[in-house]
LUMSELUM-917314 format. One record per residue (C-alpha): x, y, z; residue in one letter. Coordinates in steps of 0.05 Angstrom, whole numbers, padded with zeros to 5 digits, always signed. Last residue first. Layout:
<atoms>
XYZa
...
</atoms>
This chain:
<atoms>
+00216+00755+00791x
+00244+00816+00770x
+00198+00845+00718x
+00142+00835+00784x
+00184+00874+00826x
+00200+00930+00782x
+00126+00929+00754x
+00104+00943+00830x
+00165+00999+00851x
+00145+01037+00791x
+00079+01036+00804x
+00082+01061+00878x
+00131+01111+00855x
+00108+01133+00794x
+00039+01153+00836x
+00074+01195+00891x
+00106+01228+00844x
+00038+01248+00810x
+00015+01267+00869x
+00076+01309+00893x
+00067+01350+00827x
-00001+01363+00840x
-00066+01334+00814x
-00074+01267+00847x
-00155+01250+00861x
-00179+01220+00797x
-00105+01197+00766x
-00097+01167+00835x
-00158+01122+00836x
-00147+01095+00765x
-00077+01077+00783x
-00089+01047+00844x
-00142+01007+00820x
-00105+00978+00761x
-00046+00961+00810x
-00087+00923+00859x
-00123+00888+00804x
-00182+00891+00770x
-00229+00825+00759x
-00257+00786+00710x
-00204+00769+00657x
-00148+00777+00705x
-00128+00827+00764x
-00045+00852+00759x
-00033+00854+00840x
-00084+00807+00865x
-00069+00763+00805x
+00002+00763+00808x
+00000+00744+00883x
-00042+00684+00863x
-00004+00656+00804x
+00057+00659+00851x
+00031+00620+00898x
+00010+00570+00849x
+00074+00571+00817x
+00101+00562+00886x
+00046+00501+00896x
+00072+00459+00829x
+00141+00473+00843x
+00125+00436+00902x
+00090+00378+00880x
+00132+00370+00824x
+00197+00354+00868x
+00147+00312+00902x
+00135+00271+00833x
+00200+00276+00808x
+00216+00238+00875x
+00165+00178+00855x
+00184+00180+00782x
+00138+00221+00736x
+00112+00189+00671x
+00135+00228+00612x
+00180+00169+00596x
+00127+00121+00582x
+00089+00174+00533x
+00149+00185+00493x
+00170+00113+00481x
+00095+00102+00466x
+00099+00151+00412x
+00162+00132+00391x
+00137+00057+00380x
+00079+00085+00340x
+00123+00121+00295x
+00168+00062+00277x
+00122+00018+00265x
+00072+00068+00225x
+00127+00095+00174x
+00206+00106+00189x
+00248+00082+00125x
+00263+00002+00129x
+00299-00005+00052x
+00305-00078+00027x
+00379-00097-00012x
+00367-00134-00075x
+00320-00087-00116x
+00359-00034-00154x
+00424-00084-00143x
+00430-00092-00218x
+00374-00067-00257x
+00405-00093-00320x
+00416-00165-00292x
+00482-00187-00311x
+00489-00223-00236x
+00417-00251-00242x
+00439-00292-00308x
+00498-00319-00278x
+00462-00346-00206x
+00406-00375-00264x
+00468-00415-00308x
+00494-00437-00236x
+00419-00455-00214x
+00408-00492-00284x
+00365-00472-00334x
+00301-00512-00340x
+00276-00550-00405x
+00259-00526-00475x
+00328-00479-00482x
+00316-00432-00532x
+00296-00426-00601x
+00228-00434-00596x
+00187-00489-00637x
+00126-00467-00680x
+00064-00496-00667x
+00039-00550-00720x
-00021-00526-00736x
-00101-00550-00740x
-00141-00486-00755x
-00193-00457-00729x
-00226-00397-00775x
-00194-00333-00758x
-00221-00282-00707x
-00246-00214-00731x
-00202-00156-00702x
-00208-00106-00757x
-00159-00147-00795x
-00148-00220-00765x
-00155-00246-00691x
-00121-00311-00680x
-00149-00377-00677x
-00108-00442-00676x
-00127-00513-00659x
-00057-00543-00629x
-00004-00591-00642x
+00059-00593-00611x
+00043-00659-00577x
-00005-00696-00618x
-00082-00673-00632x
-00130-00724-00622x
-00176-00707-00569x
-00180-00638-00598x
-00201-00667-00668x
-00269-00703-00649x
-00298-00638-00612x
-00272-00584-00668x
-00299-00624-00725x
-00258-00600-00780x
-00252-00585-00855x
-00316-00543-00856x
-00277-00492-00797x
-00313-00463-00747x
-00305-00401-00701x
-00278-00422-00646x
-00308-00416-00570x
-00355-00480-00583x
-00303-00532-00587x
-00264-00517-00528x
-00332-00515-00489x
-00349-00586-00516x
-00281-00606-00499x
-00288-00582-00428x
-00356-00608-00417x
-00325-00687-00441x
-00268-00667-00390x
-00314-00656-00334x
-00357-00722-00352x
-00286-00754-00343x
-00232-00789-00399x
-00245-00737-00457x
-00168-00727-00470x
-00149-00651-00487x
-00108-00634-00534x
-00078-00567-00544x
-00122-00501-00557x
-00081-00438-00571x
-00129-00381-00576x
-00129-00307-00595x
-00193-00265-00580x
-00191-00273-00499x
-00247-00233-00479x
-00307-00280-00480x
-00265-00321-00437x
-00265-00260-00386x
-00346-00266-00368x
-00351-00340-00382x
-00301-00350-00317x
-00223-00376-00339x
-00225-00455-00321x
-00271-00463-00370x
-00215-00464-00421x
-00180-00526-00398x
-00115-00534-00377x
-00088-00468-00351x
-00052-00414-00393x
-00079-00353-00392x
-00060-00287-00441x
-00061-00219-00414x
-00048-00157-00471x
-00028-00094-00447x
-00027-00034-00482x
-00067+00014-00445x
-00124+00011-00483x
-00113-00065-00466x
-00120-00049-00392x
-00198-00032-00395x
-00231-00100-00413x
-00189-00148-00377x
-00188-00093-00312x
-00266-00089-00314x
-00263-00170-00314x
-00214-00164-00255x
-00255-00117-00215x
-00316-00153-00219x
-00286-00222-00198x
-00265-00180-00139x
-00340-00161-00119x
-00361-00226-00130x
-00310-00261-00083x
-00253-00303-00120x
-00250-00365-00083x
-00217-00406-00147x
-00214-00349-00197x
-00125-00340-00207x
-00111-00403-00181x
-00149-00424-00246x
-00087-00386-00284x
-00040-00440-00270x
+00005-00404-00315x
-00009-00326-00325x
+00029-00286-00384x
+00034-00212-00382x
+00050-00183-00460x
+00072-00112-00446x
+00071-00047-00485x
+00035-00078-00545x
+00044-00076-00621x
+00019-00017-00672x
-00019+00010-00615x
-00090+00002-00597x
-00113+00053-00556x
-00053+00094-00514x
-00088+00110-00445x
-00032+00121-00393x
-00006+00066-00348x
-00015+00068-00280x
-00083+00046-00259x
-00084-00014-00308x
-00018-00030-00298x
-00020-00030-00214x
-00089-00070-00221x
-00053-00122-00264x
-00001-00126-00209x
-00042-00123-00152x
-00091-00183-00188x
-00028-00225-00201x
+00001-00212-00124x
-00071-00232-00097x
-00070-00300-00139x
+00003-00314-00116x
-00015-00305-00044x
-00083-00337-00043x
-00045-00397-00082x
+00000-00407-00025x
+00045-00468-00048x
+00036-00430-00113x
+00090-00372-00088x
+00148-00438-00079x
+00151-00457-00153x
+00131-00389-00174x
+00200-00366-00200x
+00179-00295-00236x
+00210-00287-00310x
+00213-00223-00336x
+00225-00217-00407x
+00265-00159-00438x
+00245-00142-00506x
+00300-00138-00557x
+00318-00068-00588x
+00395-00088-00588x
+00406-00047-00532x
+00353-00087-00484x
+00278-00072-00474x
+00252-00055-00410x
+00178-00062-00392x
+00180-00091-00325x
+00226-00041-00293x
+00189+00015-00320x
+00130-00013-00271x
+00162+00005-00202x
+00172-00051-00151x
+00169-00031-00078x
+00239-00012-00050x
+00209-00031+00001x
+00168-00075+00041x
+00115-00129+00033x
+00138-00189-00009x
+00193-00219+00039x
+00148-00210+00104x
+00090-00248+00061x
+00136-00321+00058x
+00082-00365+00084x
+00105-00357+00157x
+00085-00267+00151x
+00015-00292+00124x
+00002-00338+00178x
+00018-00279+00232x
-00020-00237+00186x
-00083-00285+00194x
-00074-00294+00273x
-00071-00216+00283x
-00144-00215+00238x
-00178-00270+00283x
-00155-00220+00347x
-00189-00167+00311x
-00248-00209+00301x
-00253-00233+00370x
-00232-00163+00405x
-00293-00140+00367x
-00300-00061+00328x
-00359-00029+00330x
-00348+00029+00282x
-00306+00081+00256x
-00312+00135+00317x
-00336+00101+00372x
-00303+00029+00350x
-00237+00077+00355x
-00254+00100+00422x
-00274+00028+00455x
-00213-00006+00412x
-00155+00036+00438x
-00114-00021+00450x
-00138-00065+00406x
-00127-00007+00349x
-00061+00009+00364x
-00048-00068+00358x
-00072-00066+00295x
-00034-00005+00278x
+00029-00046+00295x
+00018-00100+00266x
+00000-00068+00198x
+00063-00032+00207x
+00104-00088+00225x
+00078-00135+00162x
+00107-00076+00113x
+00092-00009+00089x
+00033+00029+00120x
+00051+00098+00127x
+00014+00134+00186x
-00007+00202+00173x
-00064+00198+00233x
-00124+00205+00187x
-00088+00155+00137x
-00074+00099+00187x
-00148+00101+00215x
-00174+00094+00145x
-00123+00035+00137x
-00148+00008+00200x
-00217+00011+00196x
-00211-00019+00117x
-00188-00082+00165x
-00248-00081+00207x
-00288-00079+00148x
-00242-00137+00119x
-00260-00176+00189x
-00339-00165+00181x
-00334-00191+00114x
-00301-00259+00121x
-00223-00256+00117x
-00171-00299+00075x
-00111-00265+00089x
-00099-00255+00015x
-00164-00240+00007x
-00168-00188+00058x
-00102-00157+00029x
-00135-00155-00037x
-00190-00109-00014x
-00150-00070+00047x
-00102-00037-00010x
-00040-00073-00042x
-00010+00001-00041x
-00018+00010+00028x
+00011-00056+00043x
+00071-00046+00001x
+00096-00071-00059x
+00157-00121-00069x
+00192-00168-00121x
+00263-00190-00095x
+00314-00198-00157x
+00308-00273-00165x
+00318-00340-00147x
+00317-00320-00071x
+00285-00253-00064x
+00221-00285-00029x
+00176-00255-00080x
+00219-00274-00137x
+00243-00242-00209x
+00295-00267-00256x
+00313-00216-00316x
+00313-00245-00380x
+00346-00229-00453x
+00328-00288-00500x
+00379-00345-00516x
+00396-00377-00588x
+00380-00427-00634x
+00377-00419-00707x
+00315-00415-00755x
+00325-00360-00807x
+00273-00390-00852x
+00222-00416-00812x
+00163-00440-00868x
+00132-00493-00817x
+00158-00552-00849x
+00232-00519-00847x
+00218-00505-00777x
+00193-00578-00760x
+00256-00611-00792x
+00304-00571-00758x
+00271-00585-00684x
+00278-00653-00711x
+00344-00648-00723x
+00357-00619-00657x
+00409-00563-00655x
+00413-00542-00576x
+00376-00494-00551x
+00404-00429-00529x
+00398-00411-00450x
+00348-00348-00424x
+00289-00381-00440x
+00303-00448-00404x
+00275-00409-00345x
+00205-00427-00369x
+00214-00501-00332x
+00207-00474-00257x
+00144-00503-00255x
+00104-00439-00236x
+00145-00398-00277x
+00097-00333-00279x
+00114-00290-00338x
+00117-00219-00358x
+00141-00191-00434x
+00166-00133-00462x
+00155-00123-00530x
+00218-00117-00585x
+00186-00161-00636x
+00243-00207-00622x
+00216-00203-00548x
+00147-00218-00576x
+00171-00288-00613x
+00207-00307-00541x
+00148-00302-00506x
+00098-00339-00559x
+00151-00391-00564x
+00161-00408-00496x
+00078-00405-00483x
+00078-00454-00536x
+00126-00498-00500x
+00097-00496-00444x
+00022-00518-00474x
+00061-00581-00501x
+00005-00630-00493x
+00044-00657-00432x
-00013-00639-00378x
-00080-00632-00416x
-00088-00561-00460x
-00098-00483-00454x
-00063-00417-00488x
-00111-00371-00479x
-00109-00288-00507x
-00117-00220-00492x
-00136-00164-00541x
-00068-00131-00528x
-00040-00173-00592x
-00089-00147-00637x
-00037-00095-00662x
+00020-00148-00667x
-00026-00196-00721x
-00013-00270-00699x
-00001-00317-00758x
-00016-00384-00782x
+00018-00406-00843x
-00028-00443-00891x
-00066-00515-00887x
-00040-00514-00814x
+00024-00472-00788x
+00045-00445-00735x
+00057-00374-00686x
+00086-00328-00739x
+00091-00264-00699x
+00067-00210-00747x
+00094-00137-00757x
+00121-00162-00821x
</atoms>
C-alpha cells in the first residue's frame, strides 16, 4: 500500500502518501516523544523512496544513520500496532553542516540569498535594508558577482568611497547607515556566515537522491551550533524553501512527494519575522505542495506556528501538553480546536493525559479530508533512538554518495577581485615625478606636431596649406611645367608627412 503506518488507536492510523505534500505538524512538550515520531516518519518516507531533509537541532536525530538495538519493549509495541516485518536497520543518511565540520559544507551565494533575506540575517532596519537593495542593484549594473562576504564588503566599501555619486543616481545613502551595515556584516562573519556564503553552492538535486536500493536519502543538517544564531538558522530555512519553490517544476498532486522537509524548533522561523516576509512564507506554503514538497513543522506548541500557516498543515501528530501556566492552557485549547472531533474523546482533557510515545493523530484521508482524531501508540523507529558517536558519523560521511563535491571551496573571480584590480590599475597609472617630466616633454612635442599638421593639412574648421595650394594650382596651372611643379610641391609635403 502507498501509505505510512503512523500508529494504532482503535484501529491503525496511516498517512496516505498522495496527501503527504499537504504539510504537517508534530507538537508536544519536551520529553513526550515528538523526536521519536519525527524519526519514525522520516525513515518511513525513506523506505517508500521519498528523500527527506531534517534539521537536527539537538544532535539526537543522527541515530537515523545507525541500526537500533533489539529491545523487548519495542518488539511488543510493534506487535501491538501490527507491524509484521519489524526489525532494526540503519537508514541511508547524508550529513550536512553550514560550517563544514559535522558534515558536507552547505553553501549559497550572496546573490542567491538576495537582499531581503540578507537584511533579516543582518537585522537591518528599513533604511539600512534600502541601502542594501542599492548595493545589489549597483553590483548588477556593473556586472559584479556577489558570491561571498568578501564581495559584499568590497561593494560596501565602493559605495562608501563613491557615496555622493551613488546617492545621486540611486537614492540618498547616509554614512551612518552604511557603517551600521558594515558592522552587521562583521558580526555575521563572526557567527559563521563566512562558511555559509561561497561556492560550490548547493544544487537542489543533491537533496533529492535515492540510493541503489531505491530508498530515499535522509539529509541531516547539523544545527546544534547553528541554532545559537537564530537569525541565520531561520533565514537559511527560508532561503532553502524559496529555492525549492522557485526552481522545482509543477507536478500537481503526485502519488508520493518528491521531498519531505522537517523543520525542528519551528518557532525560531517566525520569531521577529516582519509581515512582508511572513506573507512570503505563507505564499510558499500554499504553493510549494504543487511542486511535490511536503513541509512538517516540529515545535512544542501548535500556536508557535502562525494561524495563516497552521491552517495549511493537514497531517497532525500532537503529543502531550502540560497545562501548568495560562500559556500552556491556551496552547491546549488551540490544539484541541484544530482536530476533527471524535465522540469518544474529550481532546482538551486527553492532551494532558498522554504518555510518552502516545499522541493524538489526524491524517488526511480520501479527497484530502482530515480523519477524526485518534489516541494512538506511535510506531517505533527501526533505527537507533539516540545520537550516533562522532566516529560513526565520520564513517557515514566517508561513505557519502556525493563524495568530495562540496568539501573544498572555490573562490572564482567576483566583485572583491575585480574591484581590487580596478584600484590596482588606478594606482599604477598615476605618474611618478620623473614620468611626469617625460610626459610633459612628450606632450609638448605632440602639441607642436599637432600644430604643424593642422597648418599643412587643416582641420574640420579650416583648410590647410596643401589643400589651398592644390586648389589654386588646379585653377591656374595649365601647362606641363605647372603640373610638374604641382606634383613636386605635393609630393614633397606628403613625403615628409609619411616619414614623420
